[in-house]
KELUMFI-856580 format. One record per residue (C-alpha): x, y, z. Coordinates in nm, 3 decimals. Each point is the difference from the previous one (the first is absolute). Layout:
! residues N
X,Y,Z
...
//
This chain:
! residues 307
12.386,7.665,11.862
-0.280,0.117,-0.228
0.075,0.257,-0.265
-0.235,0.290,-0.072
0.021,0.174,-0.338
-0.114,0.363,0.000
-0.072,0.129,-0.348
-0.033,0.371,-0.055
-0.093,0.150,-0.341
0.181,0.334,-0.044
-0.129,0.276,-0.228
0.093,0.329,0.165
0.171,-0.111,0.321
0.337,0.171,0.001
-0.090,0.186,0.323
-0.171,-0.280,0.184
0.151,-0.349,-0.075
0.323,0.052,0.200
-0.201,0.089,0.312
-0.241,-0.287,-0.068
0.291,-0.245,-0.020
0.145,0.130,0.329
-0.339,-0.053,0.166
-0.029,-0.352,-0.136
0.353,-0.083,0.125
-0.080,0.136,0.344
-0.317,-0.205,0.022
0.167,-0.326,-0.094
0.304,0.063,0.222
-0.238,0.009,0.302
-0.159,-0.333,-0.108
0.244,-0.282,-0.068
-0.271,-0.249,-0.100
0.025,0.076,-0.367
0.267,0.072,-0.258
-0.095,0.247,-0.269
0.078,0.136,-0.342
-0.116,0.327,-0.157
-0.062,0.015,-0.376
-0.041,0.341,-0.156
-0.156,-0.011,-0.347
0.067,0.327,-0.180
-0.297,0.077,-0.229
0.168,0.291,-0.187
-0.133,0.307,0.169
0.137,0.338,-0.095
0.237,0.042,0.297
0.330,-0.137,0.128
-0.146,-0.306,0.176
0.222,-0.245,-0.186
0.316,0.175,0.109
-0.122,-0.023,0.360
-0.079,-0.366,-0.041
0.350,-0.071,-0.142
0.155,0.170,0.305
-0.218,-0.197,0.240
0.085,-0.332,-0.173
0.372,0.079,0.027
-0.028,0.082,0.367
-0.227,-0.293,0.084
0.071,-0.260,-0.264
-0.081,-0.283,0.241
-0.363,0.102,0.045
-0.092,0.243,-0.287
-0.065,-0.079,-0.367
-0.076,0.249,-0.271
-0.193,-0.068,-0.319
-0.025,0.264,-0.270
-0.278,-0.042,-0.254
0.056,0.116,-0.357
-0.297,0.244,0.013
-0.298,0.078,0.215
-0.219,-0.308,0.021
-0.218,0.096,0.301
-0.004,-0.094,0.366
-0.157,-0.341,-0.035
0.230,-0.118,-0.277
0.297,0.127,0.199
-0.110,-0.210,0.300
-0.052,-0.309,-0.215
0.347,0.046,-0.142
0.134,0.007,0.357
-0.176,-0.324,0.089
0.211,-0.186,-0.251
0.314,0.105,0.181
-0.121,-0.045,0.361
0.141,-0.285,0.209
-0.213,0.040,0.317
-0.254,-0.235,0.148
-0.229,0.302,0.024
-0.006,0.304,-0.223
-0.108,0.339,0.128
-0.090,0.280,-0.243
0.002,0.363,0.111
0.018,0.345,-0.157
0.301,0.230,-0.009
-0.169,0.308,0.157
0.034,-0.086,0.376
-0.374,-0.014,0.045
0.016,-0.361,0.111
0.186,-0.080,0.323
0.264,-0.280,-0.025
-0.084,-0.093,0.359
-0.332,-0.128,-0.128
0.174,-0.268,-0.206
-0.005,-0.216,0.309
-0.370,0.062,0.048
-0.055,-0.147,-0.343
0.220,-0.302,0.091
-0.187,-0.056,0.329
-0.335,0.014,-0.181
0.128,-0.250,-0.262
0.087,-0.247,0.270
-0.352,-0.004,0.139
-0.145,-0.218,-0.281
0.296,-0.037,-0.242
-0.147,0.260,-0.233
0.135,0.024,-0.352
-0.034,0.378,-0.004
-0.038,0.256,0.271
-0.085,0.364,-0.078
0.078,0.300,0.214
-0.329,0.167,0.077
0.036,0.371,0.061
-0.211,0.126,0.287
0.021,0.354,-0.135
0.141,0.099,-0.339
0.233,0.300,0.000
-0.027,0.068,-0.369
-0.134,0.327,-0.132
-0.382,0.047,0.021
-0.030,-0.053,-0.376
0.204,-0.318,0.004
-0.207,-0.138,0.291
-0.323,0.068,-0.182
0.114,-0.156,-0.327
0.148,-0.302,0.180
-0.329,-0.062,0.184
-0.199,0.031,-0.326
0.231,-0.243,-0.177
-0.011,-0.251,0.286
-0.385,0.012,0.008
-0.020,-0.064,-0.375
0.252,-0.278,0.013
-0.191,-0.164,0.289
-0.304,-0.020,-0.226
0.178,-0.105,-0.318
0.262,-0.240,0.147
-0.167,-0.165,0.305
0.299,-0.225,0.060
0.229,0.298,0.060
0.083,0.044,0.368
-0.168,0.324,0.128
0.314,0.111,0.190
0.245,-0.041,-0.297
0.284,0.249,0.011
0.360,0.050,-0.121
0.128,-0.117,0.337
-0.030,-0.376,-0.007
0.173,-0.325,0.099
-0.011,-0.289,-0.248
0.120,-0.354,0.036
0.286,-0.075,-0.236
-0.178,-0.275,-0.199
-0.285,0.238,-0.075
0.233,0.290,-0.101
0.213,-0.221,-0.222
-0.307,-0.097,-0.206
-0.093,0.360,-0.082
0.284,0.072,-0.252
-0.154,-0.280,-0.216
-0.319,0.206,-0.051
0.094,0.216,-0.287
-0.281,0.204,-0.158
-0.065,0.353,-0.136
-0.062,0.143,0.350
0.129,-0.108,0.341
-0.205,0.037,0.317
0.186,-0.186,0.272
-0.298,-0.038,0.238
-0.220,-0.124,-0.287
0.263,-0.270,-0.074
-0.001,-0.098,0.366
-0.378,-0.059,-0.013
0.059,-0.246,-0.291
0.223,-0.213,0.221
-0.120,0.013,0.355
-0.279,0.119,0.230
0.201,-0.085,0.312
0.051,0.368,0.062
-0.030,0.221,0.312
0.096,0.347,0.122
0.125,0.171,0.315
-0.015,0.364,0.108
0.317,0.205,-0.058
0.104,0.360,0.019
-0.005,0.240,-0.293
0.213,0.317,0.014
-0.005,0.324,-0.192
0.213,0.020,-0.308
0.328,0.164,0.101
0.108,0.138,-0.332
-0.129,0.042,-0.353
-0.342,-0.098,-0.124
-0.172,-0.313,-0.122
0.075,-0.106,-0.361
-0.366,-0.104,-0.037
-0.164,0.284,-0.191
-0.368,0.014,-0.091
0.082,-0.130,-0.348
0.203,-0.290,0.141
-0.270,-0.095,0.248
-0.267,-0.005,-0.272
0.224,-0.207,-0.229
0.087,-0.233,0.289
-0.374,-0.047,0.078
-0.105,-0.066,-0.361
0.279,-0.254,-0.054
-0.097,-0.188,0.319
-0.368,-0.020,-0.101
0.075,-0.115,-0.350
0.261,-0.262,0.097
-0.131,-0.134,0.330
-0.375,0.054,0.002
-0.280,-0.134,-0.218
-0.240,0.278,0.108
0.043,0.218,-0.312
-0.057,-0.280,-0.250
-0.284,-0.149,0.206
-0.173,0.339,0.003
0.022,0.005,-0.382
-0.131,-0.357,-0.015
-0.298,0.054,0.226
-0.081,0.338,-0.166
0.009,-0.156,-0.343
-0.232,-0.288,0.113
-0.249,0.239,0.159
0.008,0.224,-0.310
-0.044,-0.304,-0.226
-0.298,-0.126,0.198
-0.148,0.354,0.014
0.032,0.056,-0.376
-0.151,-0.346,-0.071
-0.294,0.074,0.229
-0.057,0.348,-0.146
0.020,-0.135,-0.352
-0.257,-0.273,0.087
-0.232,0.265,0.151
0.039,0.219,-0.310
-0.082,-0.291,-0.236
-0.306,-0.094,0.212
-0.128,0.359,-0.008
0.044,0.011,-0.375
-0.198,-0.318,-0.057
-0.289,0.118,0.217
-0.006,0.334,-0.184
0.134,0.229,0.267
0.284,0.124,-0.222
-0.103,0.163,-0.322
0.320,0.178,-0.108
0.147,-0.190,-0.299
0.348,-0.145,0.062
0.003,0.092,0.371
-0.028,-0.353,0.131
0.262,-0.154,-0.235
0.243,0.289,0.079
-0.036,-0.039,0.374
0.032,-0.378,-0.019
0.307,0.019,-0.222
0.176,0.256,0.213
-0.099,-0.166,0.329
0.109,-0.352,-0.105
0.315,0.137,-0.163
0.114,0.188,0.308
-0.098,-0.294,0.223
0.203,-0.253,-0.204
0.302,0.233,-0.024
0.016,0.059,0.374
-0.065,-0.367,0.074
0.283,-0.088,-0.238
0.230,0.254,0.173
-0.081,-0.167,0.331
0.098,-0.339,-0.130
0.321,0.141,-0.156
0.075,0.166,0.329
-0.025,-0.330,0.185
0.247,-0.155,-0.239
0.239,0.297,0.044
-0.023,-0.042,0.379
0.100,-0.362,-0.029
0.290,0.095,-0.230
0.105,0.251,0.268
-0.004,-0.278,0.261
0.220,-0.204,-0.230
0.253,0.272,-0.070
0.031,0.120,0.362
0.158,-0.338,0.085
-0.225,-0.055,0.298
0.112,-0.328,0.157
-0.237,-0.295,-0.013
0.142,-0.132,0.326
0.271,0.072,0.258
0.142,-0.244,0.257
0.062,0.168,0.329
0.115,-0.313,0.181
0.098,-0.359,-0.104
0.024,-0.277,0.252
//
């Protein structure tokens, strides 16, 4: 019988994770096709979530595992930590806040079977976040679609991942973790299926404006070449523009159109100087981008099947 590992990062979940576990148990008890395990990864929120996790492990030690991180590392790092301890053939990730329905786990599984997908995302037909969160999420997704074309447009925190893909992700250690960006480095055999999204029952999202901005900046710097390519193209255009303007200024000087002493040499010196500086910055930026690719431990290859 196939084992499904359900990994849930917990930050402020003391009032939701017990109910979430009961819903997961109820769903799997009505479907005997799969065995399951639930892994709670406590990411050091300022509540009593860990005490609740300990109680749940003691009551359900055959199906529940608890992992306590030493400090707050963020949602994606918490999930990646959970992958290293998961035993299932498939790994499902979901949030603690009851906005994702455990019944939809089997929708993800059914979709995966259609073409043996490596990853299946839960696509929310209608988001039940606050209006502000919906707007910022849509803006971020639009920007990511332009800057990381390989990223699946329906990416979400509710996902099913084949074990061999998930087990590779802990090896990718770099300064910032973006789980869905890592997935694009390994596979494009990705799909999605429509699932329900419920209103948050208690509390509020831990993603503040500051955190959302930091999250966005870190993704663009680590996973996209758009920022550095903009600098490169801008520096090339500026370099060509200053060269052209300097040549025009020199020509006008020689045909007597410029009579102010020192004007031509000053313009040419400043123009060429700025042009060479920006062109040099563009070249340095390209080297930095390649250093970034090296330090992010992006895999050169990944074997999904060997026969």
